[in-house]
VMD Tcl script that draws the C-alpha trace (Angstrom):
set ca {
  {57.69 50.82 51.25}
  {54.35 51.86 52.80}
  {52.34 50.20 50.03}
  {54.42 47.06 50.39}
  {53.66 47.01 54.11}
  {49.91 47.35 53.45}
  {50.03 44.54 50.93}
  {51.80 42.32 53.45}
  {49.19 43.23 56.03}
  {46.30 42.22 53.72}
  {47.93 38.86 52.86}
  {48.54 38.05 56.51}
  {45.00 39.14 57.42}
  {43.41 36.85 54.79}
  {45.67 33.93 55.67}
  {45.11 34.01 59.43}
  {41.42 34.94 59.85}
  {38.70 32.49 58.84}
  {35.95 33.62 56.52}
  {33.34 33.35 59.22}
  {35.28 35.69 61.46}
  {35.67 38.23 58.70}
  {31.97 38.55 58.39}
  {31.88 40.03 61.87}
  {33.35 43.33 60.78}
  {32.19 45.11 63.86}
  {34.07 42.65 66.13}
  {37.44 44.29 67.23}
  {38.94 41.07 68.60}
  {39.56 39.93 65.05}
  {41.98 42.79 64.33}
  {43.77 42.25 67.64}
  {44.26 38.59 66.86}
  {45.42 39.52 63.38}
  {48.18 41.97 64.50}
  {49.63 39.63 67.08}
  {52.37 40.52 69.56}
  {55.57 42.58 68.92}
  {57.30 39.58 67.33}
  {54.63 39.05 64.69}
  {55.25 39.63 61.04}
  {52.80 42.52 61.03}
  {54.48 44.34 63.93}
  {57.91 43.96 62.37}
  {56.67 45.34 59.03}
  {54.96 48.22 60.81}
  {58.10 49.14 62.78}
  {60.18 49.07 59.62}
  {57.75 51.46 57.99}
  {57.88 53.80 60.98}
  {61.71 53.73 60.98}
  {61.73 54.57 57.31}
  {59.52 57.58 57.91}
  {61.83 58.87 60.72}
  {65.04 59.74 58.81}
  {66.58 61.50 61.81}
  {67.03 58.14 63.55}
  {68.92 56.51 60.67}
  {72.57 55.37 61.05}
  {73.64 57.49 58.10}
  {72.14 60.60 59.67}
  {73.78 59.77 63.00}
  {77.20 59.43 61.32}
  {76.69 62.69 59.45}
  {75.76 64.42 62.69}
  {78.89 63.10 64.34}
  {80.99 64.48 61.44}
  {79.54 67.99 61.94}
  {80.45 67.88 65.62}
  {83.97 66.74 64.80}
  {84.36 69.52 62.24}
  {83.18 72.11 64.72}
  {85.63 70.84 67.34}
  {88.40 70.85 64.71}
  {87.62 74.45 63.79}
  {87.72 75.49 67.46}
  {91.14 73.83 67.94}
  {92.53 75.34 64.74}
  {91.20 78.81 65.59}
  {92.73 78.60 69.06}
  {96.12 77.68 67.59}
  {95.83 80.53 65.09}
  {95.02 83.06 67.83}
  {98.00 81.93 69.90}
  {100.30 82.05 66.87}
  {99.12 85.57 66.02}
  {99.96 86.81 69.52}
  {103.40 85.20 69.55}
  {104.20 86.58 66.09}
  {103.06 90.03 67.12}
  {105.44 90.02 70.09}
  {108.31 88.22 68.36}
  {108.26 85.48 71.02}
  {109.52 81.90 70.56}
  {107.03 79.09 70.01}
  {108.85 76.00 71.22}
  {109.88 74.91 74.70}
  {112.64 72.62 75.92}
  {110.21 69.93 77.08}
  {106.67 69.86 75.71}
  {105.49 66.78 77.58}
  {102.27 66.98 79.59}
  {104.04 67.08 82.98}
  {106.66 69.62 81.92}
  {106.92 73.07 83.52}
  {108.63 74.52 80.44}
  {106.36 73.61 77.56}
  {107.06 76.77 75.63}
  {105.01 79.87 74.89}
  {102.70 78.21 72.38}
  {101.38 75.41 74.60}
  {101.33 77.51 77.75}
  {99.41 80.34 76.09}
  {97.05 77.87 74.41}
  {96.31 76.28 77.78}
  {95.72 79.67 79.40}
  {93.38 80.94 76.67}
  {91.43 77.68 76.55}
  {90.91 77.82 80.32}
  {89.19 81.17 79.84}
  {86.75 79.68 77.31}
  {84.53 76.85 78.50}
  {83.72 75.68 74.97}
  {87.35 75.60 73.85}
  {88.45 73.90 77.06}
  {86.44 70.79 76.13}
  {88.09 70.20 72.76}
  {91.73 71.39 72.98}
  {94.98 69.89 74.32}
  {94.31 66.81 76.51}
  {90.59 66.83 75.63}
  {91.33 66.62 71.91}
  {92.05 63.42 69.98}
  {95.71 62.47 70.32}
  {96.18 62.51 66.56}
  {94.34 65.79 65.97}
  {95.42 68.29 68.65}
  {96.70 70.96 66.17}
  {99.73 71.75 68.35}
  {102.62 69.91 66.68}
  {105.65 71.87 65.37}
  {104.71 71.26 61.70}
  {101.23 72.64 62.37}
  {102.72 75.71 64.06}
  {105.04 76.32 61.11}
  {102.18 75.89 58.63}
  {100.06 78.43 60.49}
  {102.94 80.93 60.61}
  {103.56 80.34 56.91}
  {99.90 81.08 56.19}
  {100.16 84.36 58.09}
  {103.35 85.29 56.24}
  {101.79 84.43 52.87}
  {98.76 86.59 53.59}
  {100.90 89.50 54.83}
  {103.08 89.33 51.72}
  {100.02 89.05 49.51}
  {98.59 92.18 51.12}
  {101.85 94.04 50.48}
  {101.84 92.98 46.83}
  {98.22 94.08 46.54}
  {99.26 97.49 47.87}
  {101.89 97.69 45.13}
  {99.21 96.60 42.64}
  {101.67 95.63 39.91}
  {103.04 99.17 39.92}
  {106.66 100.34 40.01}
  {108.67 100.20 43.24}
  {112.17 100.66 44.63}
  {114.40 97.93 46.01}
  {116.27 98.29 49.32}
  {118.76 95.53 50.12}
  {121.36 94.92 52.82}
  {122.99 91.90 54.39}
  {123.98 91.09 57.95}
  {124.92 88.03 59.99}
  {122.39 86.65 62.46}
  {123.13 85.17 65.86}
  {124.08 81.80 64.34}
  {126.58 83.50 61.98}
  {124.46 82.98 58.89}
  {124.61 85.79 56.35}
  {121.04 87.02 55.81}
  {119.94 89.34 53.02}
  {116.95 91.53 53.89}
  {114.72 92.92 51.13}
  {112.41 95.91 51.47}
  {110.12 97.45 48.84}
  {109.42 101.19 48.68}
  {106.30 102.23 46.78}
  {103.36 104.62 46.66}
  {100.01 103.10 47.60}
  {96.58 103.89 46.19}
  {96.17 106.78 48.66}
  {99.36 108.49 47.50}
  {101.29 107.59 50.67}
  {104.89 106.41 50.52}
  {105.41 103.05 52.21}
  {108.36 100.78 52.86}
  {107.44 97.14 53.41}
  {109.63 94.22 54.42}
  {109.05 91.18 52.20}
  {111.53 88.64 53.54}
  {115.07 87.52 54.12}
  {117.21 85.05 52.23}
  {120.19 83.12 53.52}
  {123.17 83.73 51.23}
  {126.30 81.61 51.52}
  {128.44 84.44 50.18}
  {127.94 88.18 49.78}
  {129.18 88.56 46.24}
  {127.03 90.64 43.94}
  {126.12 87.63 41.80}
  {125.03 85.63 44.84}
  {122.85 88.50 46.06}
  {121.38 88.90 42.58}
  {120.46 85.20 42.44}
  {118.78 85.46 45.83}
  {116.76 88.48 44.64}
  {115.78 86.61 41.46}
  {114.53 83.69 43.56}
  {112.52 85.99 45.80}
  {110.98 87.80 42.83}
  {110.12 84.51 41.12}
  {108.46 83.24 44.29}
  {106.12 86.25 44.42}
  {105.64 86.64 40.67}
  {107.50 89.96 40.45}
  {109.74 91.33 37.72}
  {112.88 93.43 37.92}
  {111.43 95.45 35.05}
  {109.23 97.19 37.65}
  {112.18 98.33 39.79}
  {112.69 102.11 39.58}
  {115.16 102.68 42.39}
  {117.91 100.94 44.35}
  {119.01 101.76 47.90}
  {122.13 100.27 49.48}
  {124.59 101.21 52.22}
  {127.51 101.88 49.89}
  {129.39 98.57 50.16}
  {131.51 97.72 47.12}
  {129.54 94.56 46.32}
  {126.41 96.71 46.19}
  {127.31 99.96 44.46}
  {130.05 98.73 42.11}
  {129.60 100.38 38.72}
  {130.73 97.33 36.76}
  {130.17 94.16 38.77}
  {128.11 95.36 41.75}
  {124.50 94.45 42.46}
  {123.60 97.93 41.28}
  {124.98 97.28 37.77}
  {123.45 93.79 37.53}
  {119.96 95.17 38.20}
  {120.52 98.12 35.85}
  {121.11 95.65 33.04}
  {117.53 94.41 33.44}
  {115.93 97.73 34.38}
  {117.69 100.77 32.99}
  {115.55 103.14 35.09}
  {116.44 101.52 38.44}
  {118.50 104.50 39.61}
  {120.87 103.93 42.52}
  {120.92 106.17 45.59}
  {123.53 105.74 48.30}
  {121.84 105.61 51.72}
  {121.76 109.20 53.00}
  {121.91 108.19 56.66}
  {124.95 106.03 56.00}
  {126.63 108.86 54.14}
  {125.95 111.16 57.08}
  {127.60 108.66 59.41}
  {130.63 108.58 57.10}
  {130.75 112.39 57.14}
  {130.94 112.49 60.92}
  {133.43 109.66 61.26}
  {135.63 111.01 58.46}
  {136.46 114.04 60.59}
  {137.44 111.81 63.51}
  {139.76 109.83 61.25}
  {141.36 112.78 59.48}
  {141.77 115.23 62.37}
  {144.26 113.85 64.89}
  {143.00 115.74 67.93}
  {139.38 114.73 67.26}
  {140.53 111.15 66.74}
  {142.41 111.22 70.05}
  {139.30 112.57 71.77}
  {137.16 109.63 70.57}
  {139.96 107.21 71.43}
  {139.92 108.47 75.00}
  {136.15 108.04 75.10}
  {136.65 104.46 73.97}
  {139.20 103.87 76.72}
  {136.78 105.36 79.26}
  {134.06 102.93 78.19}
  {136.47 100.02 78.55}
  {137.64 101.10 81.99}
  {134.30 102.10 83.48}
  {131.84 100.09 81.41}
  {133.65 96.75 81.51}
  {132.80 96.08 85.14}
  {129.37 95.71 86.70}
  {130.78 97.02 89.97}
  {131.96 100.25 88.35}
  {128.67 100.68 86.54}
  {126.86 100.32 89.85}
  {129.17 102.92 91.36}
  {128.22 105.39 88.63}
  {124.52 104.68 89.16}
  {124.83 105.09 92.91}
  {126.79 108.31 92.56}
  {124.22 109.68 90.12}
  {121.38 108.67 92.46}
  {122.94 110.64 95.31}
  {123.45 113.59 92.99}
  {119.77 113.50 91.98}
  {118.61 113.26 95.60}
  {120.70 116.29 96.53}
  {119.30 118.22 93.56}
  {115.74 117.37 94.57}
  {116.36 118.35 98.21}
  {117.90 121.67 97.11}
  {115.03 122.36 94.74}
  {117.31 122.29 91.71}
  {115.54 119.32 90.12}
  {111.85 118.73 89.52}
  {110.11 115.45 90.20}
  {107.49 113.77 88.06}
  {106.75 110.87 85.77}
  {109.70 110.05 83.54}
  {112.09 112.47 85.23}
  {115.42 111.66 86.89}
  {115.70 108.17 85.42}
  {118.67 105.89 86.05}
  {121.46 106.57 83.53}
  {124.57 104.78 82.30}
  {127.20 105.33 79.64}
  {126.18 104.14 76.18}
  {128.78 102.56 73.94}
  {128.72 104.06 70.42}
  {128.47 101.89 67.32}
  {129.43 102.73 63.76}
  {126.32 101.01 62.37}
  {123.94 102.72 64.80}
  {123.46 106.26 63.61}
  {123.33 108.79 66.41}
  {124.92 106.68 69.14}
  {128.04 108.89 69.34}
  {125.82 111.86 70.12}
  {124.03 109.97 72.90}
  {127.37 108.89 74.34}
  {128.58 112.48 74.61}
  {125.28 113.61 76.13}
  {125.57 110.93 78.83}
  {129.22 111.86 79.40}
  {128.30 115.46 80.19}
  {125.41 114.47 82.44}
  {127.43 111.87 84.35}
  {130.77 113.70 84.26}
  {131.13 114.31 87.99}
  {130.08 110.71 88.74}
  {132.61 109.38 86.23}
  {135.39 111.43 87.78}
  {134.57 109.91 91.19}
  {134.74 106.38 89.82}
  {138.00 107.05 87.97}
  {139.56 108.44 91.18}
  {138.45 105.31 93.03}
  {139.97 103.07 90.35}
  {143.21 105.06 90.39}
  {143.56 104.90 94.17}
  {142.07 101.54 95.11}
  {141.97 99.51 91.91}
  {143.45 96.01 91.83}
  {144.39 95.86 88.15}
  {147.53 97.92 87.50}
  {146.60 98.47 83.87}
  {143.18 99.86 84.79}
  {144.74 102.11 87.43}
  {147.17 103.50 84.88}
  {144.37 104.05 82.35}
  {142.26 105.79 84.99}
  {145.19 108.08 85.78}
  {145.59 108.97 82.10}
  {141.86 109.62 81.71}
  {141.73 111.89 84.76}
  {144.69 113.84 83.45}
  {143.07 114.25 80.04}
  {139.59 115.08 81.34}
  {140.94 118.04 83.29}
  {142.54 119.65 80.26}
  {141.09 122.50 78.25}
  {141.42 120.41 75.07}
  {138.94 117.86 76.40}
  {136.33 120.49 77.26}
  {136.92 122.15 73.88}
  {136.47 119.02 71.75}
  {133.61 117.73 73.88}
  {131.58 120.88 73.25}
  {132.63 121.09 69.59}
  {131.71 117.51 68.69}
  {128.55 117.71 70.79}
  {127.45 120.75 68.76}
  {128.32 119.16 65.40}
  {126.73 115.81 66.27}
  {123.67 117.62 67.59}
  {123.13 119.31 64.25}
  {123.68 116.11 62.28}
  {121.55 114.05 64.69}
  {118.45 116.02 63.72}
  {119.26 115.38 60.07}
  {119.86 111.70 60.73}
  {116.48 111.25 62.40}
  {114.75 113.09 59.56}
  {116.46 110.94 56.95}
  {115.34 107.75 58.67}
  {111.63 108.52 58.28}
  {109.96 106.00 55.98}
  {107.90 108.62 54.16}
  {110.85 110.93 53.55}
  {111.23 111.91 49.89}
  {114.59 112.47 48.27}
  {113.90 116.10 47.41}
  {113.12 117.02 51.00}
  {116.12 114.99 52.14}
  {118.44 117.05 49.97}
  {116.80 120.19 51.32}
  {117.52 119.04 54.88}
  {121.13 118.31 53.95}
  {121.48 121.82 52.53}
  {119.93 123.29 55.69}
  {122.40 121.39 57.88}
  {125.29 122.66 55.79}
  {124.04 126.21 56.23}
  {123.83 125.73 59.99}
  {127.40 124.44 60.07}
  {128.53 127.38 57.98}
  {126.68 129.73 60.32}
  {128.41 128.12 63.30}
  {131.77 128.64 61.62}
  {131.13 132.29 60.72}
  {129.28 133.60 63.78}
  {129.30 130.91 66.46}
  {132.74 131.23 68.04}
  {131.80 133.52 70.91}
  {128.81 131.46 72.03}
  {130.79 128.26 71.64}
  {133.71 129.53 73.71}
  {131.29 130.63 76.43}
  {129.93 127.05 76.65}
  {133.46 125.66 76.91}
  {134.36 128.06 79.71}
  {131.12 127.36 81.53}
  {131.75 123.60 81.44}
  {135.34 124.08 82.63}
  {134.22 126.29 85.50}
  {131.47 123.91 86.65}
  {133.75 120.87 86.61}
  {137.01 122.49 87.80}
  {138.92 121.69 84.61}
  {141.75 123.70 83.10}
  {140.98 127.28 82.01}
  {143.03 129.21 79.45}
  {143.36 132.89 78.71}
  {142.83 133.33 75.01}
  {145.18 136.32 74.72}
  {148.18 134.48 76.15}
  {150.82 132.74 74.05}
  {149.98 129.21 73.08}
  {152.25 126.53 74.58}
  {152.40 123.23 72.77}
  {152.28 120.48 75.41}
  {154.36 118.21 73.18}
  {157.14 120.82 72.85}
  {156.70 123.21 75.78}
  {160.08 124.97 75.29}
  {159.50 125.79 71.65}
  {157.85 129.14 70.98}
  {154.77 128.96 68.75}
  {154.38 132.72 68.17}
  {150.59 132.36 68.19}
  {147.99 133.03 70.87}
  {145.60 130.53 72.36}
  {142.81 132.32 70.50}
  {144.45 131.76 67.15}
  {145.30 128.15 67.92}
  {141.87 127.06 69.11}
  {139.82 129.25 66.81}
  {141.75 128.90 63.53}
  {143.67 125.64 63.88}
  {140.93 123.69 65.62}
  {137.50 125.33 65.38}
  {137.69 126.50 61.77}
  {139.64 123.46 60.59}
  {137.19 120.89 61.97}
  {134.14 122.72 60.62}
  {135.80 123.20 57.21}
  {136.53 119.48 57.08}
  {132.94 118.75 58.01}
  {131.57 121.02 55.29}
  {133.97 119.56 52.73}
  {132.84 116.04 53.56}
  {129.22 117.11 53.15}
  {129.96 118.44 49.68}
  {131.92 115.33 48.70}
  {129.50 112.74 50.07}
  {126.21 114.33 49.04}
  {127.14 115.05 45.45}
  {123.77 113.77 44.19}
  {122.42 117.28 44.57}
  {124.12 118.15 41.29}
  {122.79 115.15 39.37}
  {120.39 115.72 36.53}
  {117.78 113.43 38.01}
  {117.39 115.41 41.24}
  {117.46 118.74 39.45}
  {114.52 117.56 37.37}
  {112.66 116.22 40.42}
  {113.06 119.61 42.10}
  {110.67 121.03 39.50}
  {107.84 119.03 41.09}
  {108.25 120.75 44.46}
  {105.00 122.37 45.73}
  {106.84 124.90 47.93}
  {105.98 128.59 47.52}
  {103.08 127.86 45.21}
  {105.17 125.67 42.88}
  {107.83 128.33 42.47}
  {110.40 125.84 41.14}
  {108.08 124.45 38.48}
  {109.91 124.03 35.16}
  {108.08 122.29 32.33}
  {111.19 121.53 30.33}
  {112.79 119.82 33.33}
  {109.71 117.66 33.91}
  {109.64 116.63 30.26}
  {113.31 115.72 30.62}
  {112.46 113.74 33.76}
  {109.97 111.71 31.73}
  {112.69 111.02 29.17}
  {114.85 109.53 31.93}
  {112.16 106.85 32.38}
  {111.71 105.46 28.84}
  {109.93 102.34 30.11}
  {107.23 104.42 31.80}
  {106.59 107.11 29.18}
  {106.17 106.38 25.50}
  {106.90 108.96 22.83}
  {103.21 109.83 22.52}
  {102.86 110.17 26.31}
  {105.82 112.53 26.47}
  {104.15 114.72 23.86}
  {100.91 114.60 25.81}
  {102.78 115.45 29.03}
  {104.09 118.64 27.44}
  {100.50 119.85 27.01}
  {99.20 118.47 30.28}
  {101.76 120.27 32.46}
  {100.41 123.76 31.70}
  {96.89 122.72 32.66}
  {98.20 120.98 35.78}
  {100.12 124.05 36.98}
  {97.16 126.38 36.49}
  {94.86 123.90 38.20}
  {96.90 123.37 41.37}
  {97.93 127.02 41.76}
  {94.28 128.07 41.81}
  {93.26 125.37 44.28}
  {93.54 126.46 47.94}
  {94.10 122.87 49.03}
  {97.55 122.96 47.42}
  {98.78 126.19 49.02}
  {100.47 124.93 52.20}
  {102.12 121.76 50.95}
  {105.67 121.15 52.20}
  {106.88 118.05 50.36}
  {106.32 115.72 47.43}
  {104.60 113.27 49.77}
  {102.04 115.90 50.74}
  {101.49 116.70 47.06}
  {100.82 113.06 46.15}
  {98.43 112.57 49.06}
  {96.41 115.69 48.27}
  {96.29 114.83 44.57}
  {94.65 111.51 45.44}
  {92.28 113.14 47.94}
  {91.17 115.71 45.35}
  {91.04 113.11 42.52}
  {93.49 115.18 40.50}
  {95.65 112.10 39.98}
  {92.88 110.98 37.63}
  {92.76 114.32 35.81}
  {96.56 114.51 35.48}
  {97.71 110.87 35.32}
  {101.04 111.54 33.63}
  {102.07 114.15 36.20}
  {101.05 111.81 39.01}
  {103.13 109.07 37.41}
  {106.14 111.37 37.47}
  {105.42 112.18 41.10}
  {105.34 108.50 42.06}
  {108.64 107.85 40.32}
  {110.19 110.69 42.31}
  {108.73 109.46 45.61}
  {109.90 105.85 45.33}
  {113.55 106.86 45.00}
  {115.00 105.60 48.31}
  {116.46 108.03 50.83}
  {117.90 105.73 53.49}
  {118.12 102.04 54.30}
  {116.89 102.66 57.84}
  {113.98 100.25 57.34}
  {116.43 97.48 56.44}
  {118.51 98.30 59.53}
  {115.37 98.04 61.64}
  {114.79 94.61 60.12}
  {118.20 93.52 61.39}
  {117.29 94.77 64.86}
  {114.10 92.71 64.67}
  {116.17 89.75 63.47}
  {118.07 89.78 66.75}
  {114.78 89.68 68.65}
  {113.23 86.80 66.73}
  {116.40 84.70 66.50}
  {118.33 84.62 69.76}
  {121.16 82.54 71.17}
  {118.68 80.19 72.85}
  {116.89 79.45 69.57}
  {119.64 79.82 67.02}
  {118.72 76.65 65.13}
  {115.47 78.00 63.73}
  {115.21 77.03 60.05}
  {115.55 79.72 57.39}
  {112.04 79.65 55.91}
  {110.36 79.67 59.34}
  {112.70 82.47 60.41}
  {111.72 84.53 57.36}
  {108.00 83.92 57.96}
  {108.29 85.01 61.61}
  {110.20 88.13 60.63}
  {107.65 89.15 57.99}
  {104.82 88.89 60.51}
  {106.74 90.54 63.36}
  {107.95 93.52 61.31}
  {104.72 94.14 59.41}
  {102.46 94.04 62.46}
  {99.95 96.48 61.01}
  {99.36 94.22 58.02}
  {99.30 91.14 60.26}
  {96.40 92.63 62.24}
  {94.31 92.84 59.05}
  {94.61 89.10 58.35}
  {91.49 87.29 59.59}
  {91.36 83.81 61.08}
  {89.05 82.64 58.33}
  {91.61 83.64 55.71}
  {94.33 81.72 57.54}
  {92.04 78.66 57.85}
  {91.41 78.64 54.09}
  {95.12 78.96 53.36}
  {95.93 76.27 55.91}
  {93.40 73.87 54.41}
  {94.70 74.40 50.88}
  {98.36 73.75 51.79}
  {98.01 69.95 51.96}
  {95.61 67.12 52.75}
  {94.18 67.64 56.23}
  {92.44 65.24 58.56}
  {89.31 67.41 58.39}
  {87.93 69.41 55.47}
  {86.01 72.52 56.52}
}
mol new
graphics top color blue
foreach p $ca { graphics top sphere $p radius 0.5 }
foreach p [lrange $ca 0 end-1] q [lrange $ca 1 end] { graphics top cylinder $p $q radius 0.2 }
display resetview
């Protein structure tokens, strides 16, 4: 182009300047006349040459520069929407509002939080919401759902990477959500690369019916979605429902057909709840006691006015205690209390109810007396009269202290069983310890127990009995019983209830006698591996034919002797308390590499589920994410929100850049970053 311009210049110069003028080479006016003004051919050619040399001023470059600016603005808007979505998912808050128009005062959490965060950032403020193009604001409901789906996909992918194509246990339960849809929650239990037991929620599925075949199809769909196989399942944990644990047509048997080593374990915490409630159902007096507690909750807890009366009475009681120096003051002390209604599916609530009953007993008596004397409803007045009559009997004080003691012992066990890292061997050990405590209470605890009953009766002015006097049956007062009060309450009540409790423990927790758990016990590190039994561990390997070949079982027989000598001589293995501690220390000391077959056995023992508490927590989270005001949330968006809300720790590890890449790859976008 430059050469062409010079050639044009020479032609024009020769054509416009006479020969005589060219001879005057030192005359500058000839060149000025030759170039002409800005409209001359020479000036136009010169300007075109200059424009060609300045690429930054070209139209193409200007358009390209505009595209970079648009991409940067697009990235800022997308990142802002991702940040807002992350916060809402972390808190389990709703995204949408009732009216998302610009003048609305109820736009919803997403738009309101996006506006607030953008106002704090001057750069973002210029490109988001009303300052963004109307067709590219990145705030529409489909965009929100896509971002949440990206988060859920990355969280699930991280969980699957933790499993690393290894074996795992399957925990399943179903429950209805607020819109009366039956939802099946699925949790995986596995051992990660650091030797730590983890339970991760991977999603929910809406099932139209709760038959075992329907649940199995839903599990198959979930596994196919994530590229998993039932062949890797080595344990099953359910709550004991017939459609789950059925030996012939239950979900348990359907999965066993595809994975013969997927051993089923009935949820320990659920079994414990059945143990406690079985006594209430079988023993009439205990059943009557809990029935009266239920009536109390209906009479006192069914009215806001009566609840306020209890709170006010308790407040006055606390103030008097503080003034008299009987109560201390400080952060967290003397909080407002109310009666808690027990629930069969909430383990430990009966114990909390009885604790509140003792603490608020005097306040409850005051409210019942008010209802009896000044109540409007005749039925409630009659019920209050019956409750007052019962609460002043010795039987009430007796069963209150007895069930409080029993539920207190089992409450500690229930909380221990609900730990996510609890291994089945330690769980059985805790069950055995609880049974021993109950047996100890039966054999040697009568005197201390009776002293607590008498103390409660004396403090609250309830009926007192002399144990050496003849027992009088209130149902047949004229008939002689020929037994003393001591015999009646100690033998017929105290011993009977505890014997029933111990019998239920033995019947419900019969897994302790199973061959599988006996073999697992040989892995215990307690007392310097005192329970180690090589033959049992070889037998344990035989129970998992898909994980140990014939050659590996032979090799395991030789490896176990070296393993035992190695860990017994290592001081780092001396104070271990559980199988979980053993797995963690083996990874820390790299002994899982030296003894891979033993570590494989250890992982198989650890992934056996103990309780479905994690699944129950998922249902609690389900009631937070899906509420009555947003009960029309679609199933896949509901599942994505739950995955992110429950697995918050994993959600925090997902970067914005990862979400942007996933978001861009989902479909054709207006901008390509």
